[in-house]
Steps between C-alpha positions, in 0.01 A plus 500: 500500500241409241627746243857386570389138448357578156797715404743218571275250322485713189874535511542124520249398239377777278308317228552565131355368176810293435774359714523320825475645851592308813341551840712386794230396740708531818548870423124554508470321833764720659295815435255415771170520308390163358157454338456145625174307519465228766874450557801664656833539329859487616832570332746211512847424373594136554657392172614796297291801401233624741142403432146548624336218694123489531376334816303176504132538578144397433328628188674662207753779538624763255783753520375768263758700311401863441487450122134543413503533122643173372293362213707259296862407444740264679570463871783291647503415869767313696350311790537205733253271670549171684436131454226469760159377382224765514735763644659655195297695239703784351468718198395829349172690506418743215204698369430576866212728596494424871579222743231273361491584129811395305654236281802292600734228386659304780698184560469212747867400554405194708357347179799573277669160549204291614494135396125541453436617141170663600668711769768606252226639273409726794840667506407835340159672511308794357213660692275804451331612822244542629315261270758259363664343802732203466230271632236616251749472212604149601143383537358661186803537273723215609847516348446826312642754749776303675784288369817307570830692486715372217837519674409534866741690731608385841188570705709645789713728281467833324347496151364750251159520341453708184144598414399646166166683525292641219136593468378146438760252631761426765810288441737392775856367476715362781870592514658486152246274334411601143177304510222626729394302803159670491313671220140603552224728374427777754168475681454874549498801274846652492547837664763695692566375851744448784777243532566308820688213656251220569493223760219255553320358801735377774802617302778751529771565243826673416545748212818672376412717202255572222595597145234681294554487128318698232209615714224637277199690628200661336 
């Protein structure tokens, strides 16, 4: 089964120096072997195309894709959270070494349309674990690694996040915005790593697909 899993994955998303490859996440879930940390996954189809749903739970959860050599390029993920305070933290992990060492950019949909300007600034976040947690970054680097989303989506609806990653910086765009909602200097030395779907403490999340554009490794 494991060899079949990787064969199908490579068929779906063989990476090249140029071009764009799409990973239909529900197809991975159907194969029966899911590298999931601290969550369970299910395949659902309630409003169109099938998608992967990560369960809600304590602590952080990651669905690791078996792509271990991503270094820099652009990743696009389509995902959906919910407008429930402290129960929706969804995004993308990258540069992953294991379940506790990775970087991520994630959104807090329940802050997208908040009437509180401070909460809106907490709509999108960068972290670099294990050292640079969201709490440490907020306490020691307030306002540098999280930001308001320029044109916030409906917090209960599907939206896309596009992340441009290079050796020194990460830039994130929401939907079709031309201006970034988050642009930061990376807090770790860039190296090849895994990509995963990320959910935060007390959160689940839904994910449809990932596009990987111009992946470059060394």
